[in-house]
C-alpha positions as CSV (number, residue, x, y, z in Angstrom):
1,M,-4.2,22.8,-0.9
2,N,-4.8,23.2,-4.7
3,V,-3.2,20.4,-6.7
4,W,-1.4,22.8,-8.9
5,L,0.0,24.7,-6.0
6,R,1.2,21.5,-4.5
7,S,2.8,20.6,-7.8
8,A,4.6,24.0,-7.7
9,R,6.1,22.9,-4.3
10,P,5.9,26.3,-2.5
11,R,7.9,24.9,0.4
12,Q,10.9,24.7,-1.9
13,W,10.7,28.5,-2.5
14,A,12.5,28.9,0.8
15,K,15.7,28.0,-1.0
16,N,15.3,31.2,-3.1
17,V,15.8,33.3,0.0
18,L,19.5,33.0,-1.0
19,V,18.9,35.8,-3.5
20,F,18.8,38.2,-0.5
21,A,22.2,37.0,0.9
22,A,24.5,39.2,-1.1
23,P,22.3,42.3,-1.0
24,G,21.8,41.7,2.7
25,A,25.5,41.4,3.4
26,A,26.1,44.6,1.4
27,G,23.5,46.4,3.6
28,V,21.3,47.6,0.7
29,L,18.0,45.9,1.7
30,D,16.9,49.0,3.6
31,D,17.0,50.9,0.3
32,W,13.6,50.2,-1.4
33,P,14.7,50.3,-5.1
34,E,17.4,47.8,-4.4
35,A,15.2,45.7,-2.1
36,G,12.5,45.7,-4.8
37,K,15.0,44.4,-7.4
38,A,16.1,41.6,-5.0
39,L,12.4,40.8,-4.5
40,L,11.9,40.6,-8.2
41,A,14.8,38.2,-8.5
42,F,13.3,36.1,-5.7
43,V,9.9,35.9,-7.6
44,A,11.7,35.0,-10.8
45,F,13.5,32.1,-9.2
46,C,10.3,30.9,-7.6
47,L,8.5,30.8,-11.0
48,A,11.5,29.2,-12.7
49,A,11.8,26.5,-9.9
50,S,8.1,25.7,-9.9
51,G,8.2,25.2,-13.7
52,I,11.2,22.9,-13.5
53,Y,9.5,20.9,-10.7
54,L,6.5,20.4,-12.9
55,W,8.7,19.1,-15.7
56,N,10.7,17.0,-13.3
57,D,7.6,15.3,-11.9
58,A,6.2,14.8,-15.3
59,L,9.4,13.1,-16.5
60,D,9.7,11.0,-13.2
61,V,6.1,10.0,-12.9
62,D,6.8,6.3,-13.2
63,A,9.6,6.3,-10.7
64,D,7.7,8.5,-8.3
65,R,4.8,6.0,-8.2
66,Q,7.3,3.5,-6.7
67,H,8.5,5.9,-4.0
68,P,6.9,5.7,-0.5
69,T,6.1,9.4,-0.3
70,K,6.6,10.8,-3.8
71,R,3.7,8.7,-5.1
72,F,1.4,11.1,-3.4
73,R,2.6,14.0,-5.5
74,P,-0.3,15.3,-7.7
75,I,1.2,14.3,-11.0
76,A,2.3,10.8,-9.8
77,A,-1.2,10.4,-8.2
78,G,-2.9,11.3,-11.4
79,L,-4.5,14.5,-10.1
80,V,-2.6,16.6,-12.6
81,P,-2.3,15.4,-16.3
82,V,1.2,14.9,-17.4
83,R,0.8,16.8,-20.7
84,R,-0.8,19.8,-19.0
85,A,2.0,19.8,-16.4
86,K,4.5,20.1,-19.2
87,V,2.7,23.1,-20.7
88,V,2.5,25.0,-17.4
89,G,6.1,23.9,-16.7
90,T,7.1,25.7,-19.9
91,V,5.1,28.9,-19.3
92,L,6.4,29.5,-15.8
93,P,10.2,29.7,-16.7
94,V,9.3,32.0,-19.5
95,A,7.4,34.2,-17.1
96,A,10.4,34.0,-14.8
97,L,12.6,35.6,-17.4
98,G,10.1,38.4,-17.9
99,V,10.0,39.1,-14.2
100,A,13.8,39.1,-14.1
101,A,13.9,41.7,-16.9
102,F,12.0,44.1,-14.6
103,T,15.2,44.5,-12.6
104,A,16.5,46.4,-15.5
105,R,19.7,44.3,-15.4
106,W,20.4,41.9,-18.2
107,Q,22.7,40.0,-15.9
108,T,19.7,39.0,-13.8
109,V,18.0,37.6,-16.9
110,A,21.2,35.8,-17.8
111,V,21.6,34.2,-14.4
112,V,18.0,33.1,-14.3
113,A,18.3,31.7,-17.8
114,V,21.4,29.7,-16.8
115,Y,19.5,28.4,-13.8
116,I,16.6,27.2,-16.0
117,A,19.0,25.6,-18.5
118,T,21.0,23.9,-15.8
119,T,18.0,22.5,-13.9
120,M,16.3,21.4,-17.1
121,A,19.5,19.6,-18.1
122,Y,19.4,18.0,-14.7
123,S,15.8,16.8,-15.1
124,W,16.5,15.4,-18.6
125,V,20.0,13.9,-18.3
126,L,22.3,14.9,-15.5
127,K,20.4,13.4,-12.7
128,H,21.3,10.0,-14.1
129,V,25.1,10.7,-13.8
130,A,26.6,10.0,-10.4
131,V,28.5,13.0,-8.8
132,V,27.4,15.3,-11.6
133,D,23.9,15.1,-10.2
134,I,24.8,16.5,-6.8
135,V,27.2,19.1,-8.2
136,T,24.4,20.3,-10.6
137,I,21.9,20.7,-7.8
138,A,24.5,22.5,-5.6
139,S,25.2,24.9,-8.5
140,G,21.5,25.9,-8.4
141,F,22.1,27.4,-4.9
142,V,25.1,29.3,-6.2
143,L,23.1,30.7,-9.1
144,R,20.4,31.9,-6.7
145,A,23.0,33.8,-4.7
146,A,24.5,35.2,-7.9
147,G,21.0,36.2,-9.1
148,G,20.5,38.4,-6.0
149,A,23.9,39.9,-6.3
150,V,23.6,40.9,-10.0
151,A,20.1,42.2,-9.5
152,V,21.3,44.9,-7.2
153,D,24.8,45.2,-8.7
154,V,26.8,44.2,-5.6
155,P,30.0,42.1,-5.7
156,M,30.3,38.7,-4.3
157,S,33.3,37.9,-2.2
158,K,35.3,34.8,-3.2
159,W,34.8,33.5,0.3
160,F,31.1,34.1,0.1
161,V,31.0,32.1,-3.2
162,L,33.0,29.2,-1.7
163,C,30.8,29.2,1.4
164,T,27.7,29.0,-0.8
165,V,29.3,26.2,-2.9
166,F,30.3,24.0,-0.1
167,G,27.3,24.8,2.1
168,S,24.9,23.8,-0.7
169,L,27.0,20.7,-1.5
170,F,26.6,19.7,2.2
171,I,22.8,20.0,2.0
172,V,22.5,18.1,-1.3
173,V,24.8,15.3,-0.3
174,G,23.0,15.1,3.0
175,K,19.8,14.5,1.1
176,R,21.3,11.7,-0.9
177,Y,22.8,10.2,2.3
178,A,19.5,10.2,4.0
179,E,17.7,8.7,1.0
180,L,20.3,5.9,0.7
181,R,20.1,5.0,4.4
182,E,16.3,5.2,4.4
183,M,15.6,3.0,1.3
184,G,18.6,0.7,1.3
185,D,18.7,-1.8,-1.5
186,E,15.5,-0.3,-3.0
187,A,17.1,3.1,-3.4
188,S,18.3,2.6,-7.0
189,N,14.7,1.8,-8.1
190,V,13.6,5.3,-7.1
191,R,16.8,7.3,-8.0
192,A,19.2,5.6,-10.4
193,T,22.4,7.3,-9.1
194,L,21.8,6.0,-5.6
195,G,22.9,2.7,-6.8
196,D,26.3,4.2,-7.6
197,Y,26.8,5.7,-4.1
198,T,27.7,4.1,-0.9
199,V,27.0,5.4,2.6
200,G,30.8,5.5,3.3
201,Y,31.5,7.6,0.2
202,L,28.7,10.1,0.9
203,R,29.9,10.4,4.5
204,V,33.3,11.4,3.3
205,V,31.9,14.0,1.0
206,L,29.7,15.3,3.8
207,T,32.8,15.6,6.0
208,V,34.7,17.5,3.4
209,S,31.9,19.8,2.4
210,I,30.9,20.8,6.0
211,A,34.6,21.5,6.9
212,A,35.1,23.6,3.7
213,A,31.8,25.5,4.3
214,L,32.8,26.4,7.8
215,V,36.3,27.5,6.9
216,S,35.0,29.5,4.0
217,Y,32.4,31.2,6.2
218,C,35.0,32.0,8.8
219,Q,37.3,33.6,6.2
220,W,34.3,35.6,4.8
221,A,33.3,36.8,8.3
222,F,36.9,37.9,9.1
223,E,37.4,39.4,5.7
224,T,34.1,41.4,5.9
225,A,34.9,42.7,9.4
226,E,38.3,43.9,8.2
227,A,36.9,45.5,5.0
228,V,34.4,47.6,6.9
229,D,36.7,48.2,9.8
230,A,34.0,47.1,12.3
231,D,34.3,48.3,15.9
232,L,32.3,45.4,17.3
233,P,32.9,41.7,16.5
234,F,29.4,40.9,15.2
235,Y,30.6,39.3,12.0
236,E,33.0,37.1,13.9
237,L,30.3,36.2,16.4
238,S,28.0,35.1,13.6
239,I,30.3,32.1,13.2
240,V,28.8,30.6,16.4
241,P,25.2,30.1,15.1
242,M,26.5,29.1,11.7
243,L,28.7,26.4,13.2
244,T,25.9,25.2,15.5
245,A,23.5,25.0,12.6
246,L,25.9,22.9,10.5
247,L,26.6,20.5,13.3
248,R,23.0,20.3,14.2
249,Y,22.1,19.3,10.6
250,A,24.9,16.8,10.6
251,L,23.3,15.2,13.7
252,V,19.9,15.2,12.0
253,L,21.4,13.3,9.1
254,E,23.0,10.7,11.4
255,Q,19.7,10.2,13.1
256,G,18.3,9.0,9.8
257,H,16.5,12.2,8.7
258,G,17.3,14.8,6.0
259,G,15.7,13.1,2.9
260,A,13.5,16.2,2.7
261,P,15.7,19.2,3.9
262,E,12.8,21.7,3.7
263,E,10.8,19.5,6.2
264,V,13.8,19.3,8.5
265,F,14.1,23.1,8.6
266,A,10.4,23.5,9.0
267,R,10.3,21.3,12.1
268,D,13.6,21.5,13.8
269,R,13.3,24.3,16.4
270,V,17.1,24.4,17.1
271,L,17.9,25.0,13.4
272,Q,15.2,27.7,13.3
273,L,16.6,29.3,16.4
274,M,20.1,29.3,15.0
275,G,18.8,30.8,11.7
276,V,17.2,33.6,13.6
277,A,20.2,34.1,15.8
278,W,22.5,34.3,12.7
279,V,20.2,36.9,11.0
280,I,20.2,39.1,14.1
281,V,24.0,38.9,14.8
282,F,25.0,39.3,11.2
283,G,22.4,42.1,10.7
284,M,23.9,43.9,13.7
285,G,27.3,43.6,12.0
286,V,25.9,45.2,8.8
287,Y,23.9,48.0,10.4
288,L,25.7,48.7,13.7
289,R,29.3,49.2,12.4
């Protein structure tokens, strides 16, 4: 794979699928103009994220060279010059704002801009502040979901927002939990805030976040079913694959994995099956009312 493409981390683009969540739940993705706007939001977030990754790797080049796997990243390995990475890392977020503007919704541009500002603040400062670092990363998932919603002008339920908040917090804290368990006493040499966390503390936050995510999702499913006066309980049934996926990921974390969530989702067949099952069941709720 081209070193620049590797530096852009295309595997991470999967996170941006969240932009389709609100439009999908609203049942507008079968309408091409609206689907096109959601797709533009997706591309905008991919460009913005890749630019931020380039900046992040350029700023963390020394620490990454001490990491067992991050040292193979193109910038840390010396395959991509740091200065050039910063230039491209600046161009891509600007291009992201331009793509967002094609949705003809200033709100989309605003959300993408907030995402860029927040993630840049994380790369520069916030990643060094314990707790603030995980909350900042989790907020990026919420902004992705909001970006999709404003691009097609559909409302976001309060329970949908809470589910996104706590679900993303669960994934982010799980990543820190896995890193801390994997690297032990050397963890703080690679990520400064890991020296401030303990396995016990992160396990508590994991417990709280997974419980809150599940309760929020259940409330959202029941609220949506009631709002559309659904004849069949597809929304309620979608709780089953969601619950199974959350519990499965919790098991993966306890087994010592999860330091790279995108790799877990790419390899774990049960998680993939639950994802497909959720899409099918929820989709039936949206289109077979």
